[in-house]
C-alpha angles and dihedrals in degrees: 000000000000119000113267118237126234107258135172122231091254091053091052090050091052090049092054091045088059088058098051103275120132132205107248100179145321126233116183111314097342127088115208116212130189134196114229116251091009131094093230132120135185127201112210120187112233094222131139088248125018112219114254092237090053091048091050091048092049092051091050098041122103092356090283091170093217125130119191109214123166092331091303120111118227123185111228093207 
């Protein structure tokens, strides 16, 4: 598996927005995102740097189809 980049929570949110996810709300330090016409949510920590395990989990969750490679987003579909 390629090495994961260091990304902030805001950068992760922008990446998911490019792939059809929308910010639904924010509570504290977590941003909740939803996918239109699907009953799916993601909780993204709004931290300076998202942990690599969290980033890996987000990219795998709910068949998001997003791979984070060297700060570039690549669709896996």
